[in-house]
C-alpha positions in Angstrom: 118.6 1.3 127.2 117.1 3.6 124.4 119.6 3.7 122.1 120.0 7.5 120.5 121.7 7.7 117.0 125.5 9.0 117.0 127.5 9.6 113.9 131.5 9.6 113.4 131.9 11.9 110.1 134.6 11.2 107.8 136.2 14.1 105.6 138.6 12.9 103.0 141.1 11.0 104.6 140.3 12.5 108.3 138.5 10.7 110.9 136.3 13.3 113.6 134.3 13.4 116.1 131.0 14.6 115.8 128.9 13.2 118.2 129.3 9.5 120.2 129.4 6.4 118.2 126.1 4.4 118.2 128.1 1.1 117.0 127.4 -0.7 120.6 130.5 0.5 121.9 130.9 1.6 125.5 130.2 5.0 126.2 130.4 7.2 129.4 130.7 10.6 127.4 133.3 12.4 126.2 136.5 12.6 128.5 136.4 17.0 129.2 140.2 17.3 130.2 139.9 21.2 130.0 139.8 21.7 134.0 143.2 19.5 134.0 144.8 21.3 131.7 144.3 24.6 132.4 147.9 24.9 134.0 149.5 22.3 132.3 153.8 23.0 131.0 152.1 22.3 127.2 149.6 25.0 127.5 147.2 22.1 125.8 143.5 22.6 126.8 140.0 21.8 125.9 140.8 18.2 125.4 137.7 16.2 124.9 138.3 12.2 124.2 135.5 10.4 122.8 135.1 7.0 124.4 135.4 5.6 121.0 136.7 6.3 117.7 136.5 5.1 114.1 139.8 4.9 112.5 140.3 3.4 108.8 143.7 2.4 108.1 146.1 4.9 106.2 143.7 7.6 106.9 144.3 10.5 109.8 142.4 10.9 112.9 141.6 14.7 114.4 141.3 15.0 118.2 140.0 18.4 119.1 141.7 20.9 121.6 143.4 23.9 122.3 147.1 24.2 122.0 148.8 21.7 119.7 151.9 22.2 117.8 152.7 20.4 114.6 155.1 17.8 115.3 154.0 16.8 118.7 154.6 13.4 119.4 151.1 11.4 120.2 151.4 8.0 121.8 149.1 5.8 121.7 149.8 2.6 124.8 147.5 -0.5 124.1 146.0 -1.6 127.5 145.9 -4.7 126.7 149.3 -5.7 126.7 151.1 -2.1 127.1 152.3 -2.2 123.2 153.1 1.8 122.2 152.6 2.9 118.8 154.1 7.1 118.7 153.1 8.9 115.7 153.6 13.0 114.9 150.8 15.7 115.0 151.2 16.7 111.2 148.2 19.4 111.3 146.4 21.9 113.7 144.0 24.1 113.3 142.4 26.8 116.6 140.9 23.7 117.9 142.3 20.3 116.5 145.1 18.7 115.7 145.3 16.1 113.2 147.8 12.6 113.1 147.8 9.3 110.9 146.6 6.4 112.2 149.8 4.6 113.3 150.9 1.3 111.0 149.5 -2.0 112.7 147.0 -0.8 115.1 144.2 -2.7 116.4 141.3 -2.7 117.4 141.3 -1.9 121.2 141.2 1.0 124.2 144.6 3.0 124.1 145.8 5.5 126.5 146.3 8.5 124.8 149.7 10.7 125.4 151.1 14.1 124.3 154.8 14.4 124.1 156.7 17.9 123.4 160.6 17.4 124.3 160.8 16.3 127.3 157.2 16.9 129.0 154.2 15.3 128.0 150.3 15.1 129.5 148.1 12.5 129.4 144.8 13.1 127.4 142.8 10.0 128.6 142.1 6.5 127.0 139.8 5.9 123.8 138.9 3.0 122.1 140.3 2.7 118.5 137.9 1.1 116.3 140.1 0.1 113.2 136.7 -0.3 110.3 136.7 -1.9 107.0 135.8 -0.2 103.8 131.9 -0.7 104.3 131.5 0.2 100.7 129.2 -2.8 100.2 126.7 -3.0 97.1 122.5 -3.7 97.1 121.5 -7.3 96.3 117.6 -7.6 94.8 115.7 -9.2 97.7 118.2 -8.4 100.7 117.4 -5.9 103.2 119.7 -6.2 105.3 123.7 -6.2 104.6 126.7 -5.8 106.2 130.6 -6.7 107.0 132.2 -8.5 110.0 135.9 -7.5 110.4 138.6 -7.1 112.4 141.4 -4.8 112.6 139.7 -3.3 109.5 139.8 -6.7 108.0 136.5 -8.7 106.8 136.2 -12.2 108.7 134.9 -15.1 106.8 132.4 -18.2 108.0 130.3 -15.6 110.9 127.0 -17.0 111.5 125.1 -13.8 111.2 121.3 -13.5 112.0 117.9 -11.7 112.6 116.4 -14.3 114.5 114.6 -15.9 111.3 117.0 -16.2 108.0 120.8 -17.8 109.2 124.0 -16.9 107.3 127.5 -16.8 107.3 129.6 -14.0 106.3 131.6 -14.9 102.4 135.6 -14.6 102.4 135.5 -10.8 102.2 133.4 -10.6 105.8 130.5 -9.6 103.9 126.4 -10.9 104.3 123.2 -10.1 102.9 119.8 -11.4 104.8 116.3 -11.6 103.4 115.1 -9.9 106.2 111.5 -8.9 107.7 112.9 -7.5 110.7 110.5 -9.3 112.7 112.5 -9.4 116.1 114.0 -5.7 114.5 117.8 -7.1 115.6 120.5 -8.7 113.0 123.0 -10.3 115.0 126.2 -11.9 115.0 127.2 -15.7 116.8 130.5 -14.2 117.7 133.4 -16.3 116.2 135.8 -18.8 118.2 138.5 -16.4 119.5 136.7 -13.0 119.1 135.1 -10.5 121.2 132.8 -7.9 120.7 132.5 -4.6 122.7 130.5 -3.9 125.5 128.4 -1.6 126.4 128.6 -1.8 130.2 128.7 -5.5 130.9 126.9 -6.5 127.7 128.8 -7.9 124.8 127.0 -5.5 121.9 126.8 -8.8 119.9 123.1 -7.3 118.0 122.2 -4.2 116.1 118.5 -2.7 116.1 117.0 -2.1 112.5 113.8 -0.9 111.3 110.2 -2.2 110.8 110.8 -0.8 107.7 110.3 -4.2 105.5 111.3 -2.6 102.3 114.5 -0.3 103.2 117.8 -1.4 102.9 120.0 -1.2 106.0 123.4 -2.1 106.0 124.9 -3.2 110.2 128.6 -4.5 110.2 130.1 -5.6 113.1 133.5 -4.8 114.6 135.6 -8.1 116.4 138.8 -8.0 118.6 140.8 -10.4 118.5 141.1 -12.7 121.7 142.1 -16.3 123.1 139.2 -17.5 124.6 140.0 -21.0 124.2 140.8 -21.1 128.0 137.8 -19.8 129.5 135.5 -19.7 132.0 131.7 -19.4 132.4 130.6 -18.6 135.6 126.0 -19.4 135.3 124.2 -17.1 137.5 120.5 -18.2 137.9 117.2 -16.7 139.6 118.9 -12.9 140.8 115.2 -11.4 141.7 116.5 -8.1 142.8 113.3 -6.1 143.4 114.6 -3.6 146.2 113.0 -5.9 148.7 113.7 -8.0 151.6 116.9 -5.7 151.4 117.8 -7.4 148.5 120.3 -5.2 147.4 122.5 -4.6 150.3 123.0 -8.8 150.3 123.7 -8.5 146.9 126.3 -6.0 146.6 127.6 -7.1 150.4 127.6 -10.8 149.9 127.4 -11.8 146.4 129.0 -9.0 144.2 132.3 -9.7 146.4 132.3 -13.0 145.6 131.5 -13.7 142.0 133.8 -10.8 141.4 136.7 -12.4 143.9 135.4 -15.5 141.6 136.2 -13.8 138.8 139.3 -12.5 139.3 141.2 -15.5 140.6 140.2 -17.4 137.5 141.0 -14.1 135.2 144.6 -14.2 136.8 146.5 -16.3 134.8 144.7 -14.5 131.5 142.1 -16.9 130.8 139.0 -15.2 130.1 136.0 -15.0 132.2 132.2 -14.6 131.3 129.1 -14.0 133.5 126.0 -16.2 132.0 122.4 -15.1 133.7 120.0 -18.2 133.8 116.7 -15.7 134.1 114.6 -13.9 136.6 117.5 -11.0 136.7 114.4 -9.1 137.9 110.7 -9.9 139.6 107.7 -8.4 137.7 105.5 -8.3 140.6 107.7 -5.8 141.7 108.5 -3.6 138.6 106.0 -0.7 138.8 105.2 -1.3 143.2 108.8 -0.9 143.7 110.1 0.9 140.5 112.8 -1.6 139.9 112.7 -3.4 136.8 115.4 -4.1 134.0 116.9 -0.6 134.0 117.3 -0.9 137.4 118.9 -4.7 136.9 121.9 -2.7 134.6 124.0 -1.1 137.4 123.9 -4.3 139.8 125.2 -6.2 136.2 127.2 -4.1 135.5 129.9 -4.3 138.8 130.5 -7.8 138.2 134.4 -7.5 136.3 133.7 -9.6 133.2 131.0 -9.6 130.2 127.9 -10.4 131.0 125.5 -12.8 128.1 122.2 -11.9 129.5 119.0 -14.6 129.1 115.5 -13.9 129.8 113.5 -15.8 132.4 109.9 -15.3 133.6 110.1 -12.7 136.1 111.8 -10.6 133.5 108.3 -9.9 131.2 106.6 -7.1 131.2 103.3 -8.1 134.1 100.8 -5.0 132.3 100.7 -7.5 128.9 98.9 -10.5 128.7 100.9 -11.6 125.3 104.4 -12.9 125.3 105.6 -10.7 122.3 104.3 -7.7 123.7 105.5 -8.4 127.5 108.7 -9.0 126.5 109.2 -5.8 124.3 111.1 -4.4 127.4 113.4 -7.1 127.6 114.2 -6.2 123.9 114.5 -2.8 124.0 116.8 -2.8 127.4 118.7 -5.9 127.4 118.3 -7.0 123.5 117.6 -10.4 121.9 115.9 -13.4 123.3 117.9 -16.2 121.7 121.2 -16.0 120.2 124.2 -18.0 120.1 128.2 -17.5 120.4 131.1 -18.9 120.1 134.1 -19.2 122.9 136.7 -20.9 122.4 135.9 -24.0 121.3 132.4 -24.2 122.5 129.3 -23.6 120.9 126.5 -21.6 123.2 123.1 -21.4 122.6 120.8 -19.0 124.6 116.8 -20.2 124.1 114.0 -17.9 125.4 111.8 -21.1 126.6 109.1 -19.2 128.6 105.9 -18.3 127.0 104.1 -16.1 128.9 100.4 -15.8 129.4 99.8 -13.7 132.2 95.6 -14.0 132.1 93.5 -10.2 133.2 96.7 -8.2 132.6 96.1 -4.6 130.8 98.2 -1.4 131.3 98.4 -0.6 135.0 97.0 -4.3 135.9 99.2 -6.8 136.6 97.8 -9.9 135.7 98.1 -13.8 137.1 101.4 -13.9 135.6 101.2 -17.4 134.2 103.4 -19.1 131.5 103.8 -22.2 129.8 107.3 -23.8 129.7 107.7 -23.6 125.9 110.2 -23.1 122.8 108.8 -20.8 120.4 107.9 -22.5 117.0 109.8 -19.4 115.9 112.6 -20.5 118.3 113.2 -24.3 116.6 113.1 -23.3 113.4 115.9 -21.1 114.1 118.0 -23.2 116.4 118.3 -25.9 113.8 119.9 -23.7 111.1 121.9 -22.0 113.5 123.2 -25.7 114.8 123.5 -26.6 110.7 126.5 -24.2 110.5 128.2 -26.1 112.8 129.2 -29.1 110.6 132.0 -30.8 113.5 128.8 -32.7 114.8 131.5 -33.0 117.7 131.8 -29.6 118.7 130.4 -29.0 122.4 127.6 -27.2 122.9 126.3 -25.4 125.7 122.3 -25.0 125.7 121.1 -21.9 127.9 117.7 -21.7 129.3 115.7 -20.3 132.3 113.0 -23.4 133.0 114.2 -26.8 133.8 114.0 -29.3 130.6 113.7 -32.2 133.0 111.9 -32.4 136.0 113.2 -32.5 139.5 114.3 -36.2 139.3 112.4 -38.6 141.8 114.1 -42.6 142.7 112.9 -45.7 141.9 113.5 -48.9 143.1 117.1 -49.5 145.2 117.8 -45.7 145.1 117.5 -45.2 140.8 117.1 -42.1 139.8 113.1 -41.5 137.6 113.6 -38.4 134.6 110.7 -37.0 133.0 110.8 -34.2 130.5 108.8 -31.4 132.7 109.2 -29.0 129.5 105.8 -28.9 127.1 107.8 -29.5 123.5 111.1 -30.7 125.5 111.6 -33.7 123.4 111.2 -31.4 120.0 113.8 -29.2 121.8 116.3 -32.6 122.4 115.7 -33.2 118.8 117.4 -30.7 117.4 120.7 -32.1 118.9 120.3 -35.4 118.0 123.0 -35.3 116.1 126.0 -33.6 118.7 128.1 -35.8 120.5 128.2 -33.5 123.6 125.4 -31.4 124.7 125.3 -29.8 128.4 122.0 -27.6 128.9 122.2 -25.1 131.9 119.0 -23.9 133.5 117.6 -22.1 136.7 113.9 -21.7 137.6 113.9 -24.1 140.6 115.9 -22.2 143.0 117.4 -25.9 143.4 120.4 -27.8 142.4 120.0 -31.3 139.9 121.3 -33.1 137.0 119.9 -35.3 134.7 121.5 -37.8 132.3 119.4 -39.4 130.6 120.6 -39.6 127.2 124.6 -40.2 126.6 125.6 -36.8 124.8 122.9 -34.7 127.1 122.9 -33.5 130.3 120.9 -30.7 132.4 122.5 -29.4 134.9 120.0 -27.4 137.2 121.5 -24.9 138.7 120.4 -23.5 142.0 119.8 -19.6 143.0 121.7 -16.0 143.5 118.9 -15.0 145.6 118.9 -18.6 147.4 115.0 -18.4 148.8 114.2 -15.0 147.4 116.8 -13.2 149.9 114.7 -14.0 152.7 117.2 -16.8 154.8 119.2 -13.8 154.5 116.6 -10.9 155.2 117.9 -8.8 158.5 116.6 -10.7 160.8 115.7 -13.5 159.6 118.7 -16.8 159.4 121.7 -15.2 158.9 122.4 -17.5 156.2 121.9 -17.9 152.6 119.8 -20.9 151.7 118.2 -23.0 149.3 114.9 -25.0 148.8 116.9 -27.9 148.7 119.7 -26.8 151.0 122.3 -25.7 148.8 124.0 -22.6 149.4 122.6 -19.7 147.3 125.4 -20.0 144.7 126.4 -20.3 140.9 128.5 -22.1 138.8 131.8 -22.4 137.2 132.2 -23.8 134.3 136.0 -24.1 133.0 136.6 -24.6 129.8 140.3 -25.9 128.1 139.5 -26.6 124.2 136.9 -29.2 124.3 137.5 -30.5 127.7 134.9 -29.1 130.3 134.8 -29.2 134.2 132.1 -28.1 136.3 131.3 -27.4 139.9 128.3 -25.3 142.2 129.9 -23.0 143.9 128.0 -21.4 147.5 128.4 -18.1 148.1 130.4 -16.8 151.3 131.6 -20.3 150.9 135.2 -22.0 149.1 134.9 -23.9 146.2 135.5 -27.3 148.0 132.5 -26.9 150.4 130.4 -29.4 148.3 127.8 -31.1 151.3 126.5 -30.5 154.8 126.0 -33.7 156.7 123.5 -33.8 159.7 123.3 -36.1 162.7 119.8 -36.6 162.9 119.9 -37.5 166.4 120.3 -34.0 167.3 117.8 -32.6 164.7 114.6 -32.1 166.3 112.3 -29.0 165.0 110.4 -27.6 167.7 108.4 -24.3 167.7 110.5 -23.4 171.1 114.1 -24.2 169.3 113.1 -22.4 165.9 109.8 -20.2 166.3 108.7 -19.9 170.1 106.2 -17.8 168.4 104.9 -20.5 166.6 103.0 -23.8 167.7 104.6 -27.6 166.9 102.0 -28.2 165.0 101.9 -25.5 163.0 105.7 -26.2 162.3 104.8 -30.1 162.1 103.2 -29.4 158.7 106.3 -28.5 157.5 109.1 -29.9 159.6 108.0 -34.2 158.5 110.4 -36.4 159.9 112.0 -34.1 161.8 108.9 -32.8 164.2 109.8 -36.5 165.7 113.4 -36.7 168.4 115.4 -39.5 166.2 117.5 -41.6 168.1 118.5 -43.8 165.3 122.3 -42.9 165.1 121.7 -42.0 161.3 123.7 -39.6 159.3 121.9 -37.5 156.6 124.8 -36.0 153.6 123.4 -32.9 151.3 125.8 -33.0 148.3 124.4 -30.2 146.5 126.7 -31.1 143.0 125.8 -34.7 142.8 125.7 -36.8 139.7 125.9 -40.2 138.8 129.9 -40.3 138.5 130.5 -39.0 142.6 130.7 -41.2 144.9 130.0 -40.5 148.5 132.2 -43.4 151.0 131.6 -43.0 154.6 133.8 -45.0 157.7 133.5 -45.8 161.6 136.2 -46.4 163.0 138.0 -47.7 160.0 134.9 -50.0 158.3 133.2 -48.7 155.4 129.3 -48.2 156.1 126.5 -48.5 153.8 125.5 -45.3 152.3 121.7 -45.1 150.7 120.5 -42.7 148.5 117.9 -41.0 149.2 114.9 -38.1 148.4 114.2 -35.7 151.0 113.7 -32.6 152.6 116.8 -30.5 154.4 116.3 -29.6 157.5 118.9 -26.5 157.3 116.4 -24.8 155.2 113.3 -25.4 157.7 114.7 -23.8 160.1 115.8 -21.3 157.9 112.7 -20.3 155.8 110.1 -22.3 157.3 110.2 -21.6 161.1 111.2 -18.1 161.0 108.0 -16.5 158.5 105.9 -19.3 161.1 107.5 -17.4 164.0 107.0 -13.6 162.4 103.3 -14.4 161.7 103.5 -15.1 158.4 102.4 -18.3 156.2 105.5 -19.7 154.4 105.0 -19.2 150.8 104.2 -22.2 148.9 106.9 -21.7 146.4 109.5 -20.7 148.8 109.0 -23.9 151.5 111.8 -26.9 151.2 111.2 -29.2 148.9 112.4 -32.8 148.3 115.9 -33.2 146.2 117.3 -37.0 145.1 120.8 -35.5 146.1 120.5 -37.0 149.7 122.5 -39.8 151.3 121.6 -41.6 154.5 124.2 -43.4 156.6 123.7 -45.4 159.8 126.4 -45.3 163.0 126.8 -48.1 165.6 126.9 -45.3 168.4 125.9 -41.7 168.7 129.7 -40.1 169.8 131.8 -42.2 167.1 133.3 -40.4 164.5 132.2 -40.7 160.7 135.0 -39.9 158.1 133.2 -38.5 155.2 134.5 -38.7 151.6 133.0 -37.5 148.3 134.6 -37.6 145.6 133.0 -35.6 142.2 133.4 -36.8 138.5 136.7 -34.8 138.3 138.2 -36.9 141.0 138.3 -33.9 143.1 137.8 -35.5 147.0 135.6 -33.7 149.4 136.1 -34.4 153.2 134.5 -33.9 156.5 135.9 -35.5 159.7 132.5 -35.6 161.4 132.7 -35.4 165.4 129.0 -36.5 166.9 127.3 -35.2 168.5 127.2 -32.3 165.8 125.1 -29.9 166.6 122.2 -28.8 164.5 121.6 -24.6 164.1 121.2 -21.2 161.8 125.0 -21.4 161.2 126.2 -25.0 160.7 128.2 -26.2 157.8 
C-alpha cells in the first residue's frame, strides 16, 4: 500500500481542495457528480466532493462546482446521529461556492445537500476533519513533533511513540520525540473513547516518517469522540488466504457472512465492535506462485463490517529474505507497524510481533526454509516497558495479542492436573514485564487449536483456533464438507465482550450458534476403517493416524470435546438421573481424523505433519452402564452459561455430525 502525498491548501481563511488528503483518512477518490447533475432543477453541475476535507473552526469551506448561487443553503447531516447543520453560501465563482464552517461542527462524516427555495440536491458525503492550530515551534534535538487533536482542540495525555521512544501529549495536545526514525513510523496509542479514521477497515493510528534523522517532521493526529466503554473485540487467527483449496470461496461463503452477522448482532445496540487479527492472514509460501500476498488480503479484510487491527504472523513475512527486518518490510509498507498499543474503554491493548523470521537459504526469487524463532525482540521489550509505564493504574486490564503462543499446548499430569510450560524463547522475560498488573489476558493463534493456560493468577493465555481450520482442507470442494481444526474445534473465532473492566469471552464456531460449545461422541460407534472413510487406502495406512479409534470399542464410553474449556468450567453427565464420573483426558478428536487424514489418504496423498490431528487436554471421558441409554450432558462455562445435549445413544459417527 504505497502512500501518495496529497495536500489540502488553505488560502487565507478558506479551506479548498487541491487533491486528496494524505492524513491517513479513507479515500475512494472524489465523488464526481457532474453526470447526474446535468438535468437537476438547480442547474448545479460538475461537483466533485472529496472523501475528506480539513476544516478549521471559524474558517470558510470551498466546494468545486458550477451553478451555485449566493444565499443557497448548505445542509450538512452528521451520519452518526443525524444532527443537521445549515449555513448559507456567501461567495461564488464560475466554478466554486464558499460557505462558513458551521458552529459546533465536529469531526465526522456528513452528507452534503444544497437547498434553494423548495428544491434541493444531494451532493455527496465527505469526512469533515476539524483541525487544530498546528503551528508548533521546533525544539532542539526533537526530530518529530505534532499535535493530537479532536474537533480542533488538542487532547492531553495521549501516548505517542516511534517504536523506541515513548512520550505523552501536553495540555495542548502537543508532543515531541527525539526520534532516530528506525521503524519508519510515529504512532499514537489511541486513547479511550476515541477512534481514528480508517483506511478501508484499518485504523490509521500511525504516520510514516522519512529516514532523514536530522530533518524535523510534523505529524498530527485527528481523533473522533466515541463511547467504547462497552465494546466487543473479535480475535480472528490464521486466515491463511493463498488462493488455494478454494479458500477465497470458503471465506466469502462461510466465514464472512458468519463474522459480519456477529458484528451486526453486537453493534445493533450501539456497542462498538472491532476485529483483531492474530497473524497469518496470508501464506508466504504462495505469495509469488499464486499471486496472493498482503496486498491481496486487504480487500478481504475490508469486507468485514468493523475496524480491523492487524497483527503479524510468521507466514506474513517475505520469503525472499533471510533477515527478520527485511522480511517484514512488505508488512510495514502495506499494513503498518508490527507492534503498537491502543485503548478501548477501560482496556489497554498491546500488539507484539513475537516471530523472528530466519528463513535460511532465501534470496531474491528464491524461497528459503521459512524457519523462525518464537521470540519478542529486545527492542520491543524495551518499548513495551515504556508503554506500560504510562499506565499508572496497574489494575487496568491489559490484553496482549501475539501470533505464536506464550505457553505450549498443555499436557496432563496425575489425576488430570494440567501441566503448563512456557514455549516462547524469552517468554519469562515477557511475562515479567506485566508483573505489576493484576489482570492480563494473552491472545494468541498459530496452532489452529484452542487451549487456555492459567499458570499465574494475574495472567491467562487464550490460544484461539483458526479461521481457516485445517488450512481450508476439510471444507475444500470434494472433501469432508465441514470446517474443523486439528483439535476437533470447529473453525472459528473469539468473541470478547467488554463492559468497563468486566470481561467475558467465548469461542464461536463458524456456521454454528454461540451455544455450540462441545461435541459428544459415542465411542461404541467410533470405528475408523478404510472401508468406511478411505476406501482408496488401507486399514494399515489409516491406523497410523486413527490411533485407538482403529479398533472397535464396546466399553459404552462417551468422549466430550469442550473447545472453550478452562479451569472454571464444569462438565456434568447423568444417566437415568444418576451422576456419572467425568474424567479429563488428553486425546485425539476422531472427527478431525476422518475429515482430514482419512480423506488425504483416500486421495493418494500423505497427510501433512503440521495438519494432522493433535492431542488436546480439553477432552472428557465418561462410562455409561449400557450402550443404548440416553445421557444428559451439561457443560457450564466460567460465566454461568449452560450448554446441554440430551445424547440419545447409539449416536452415529460421521463427517457432518455435531
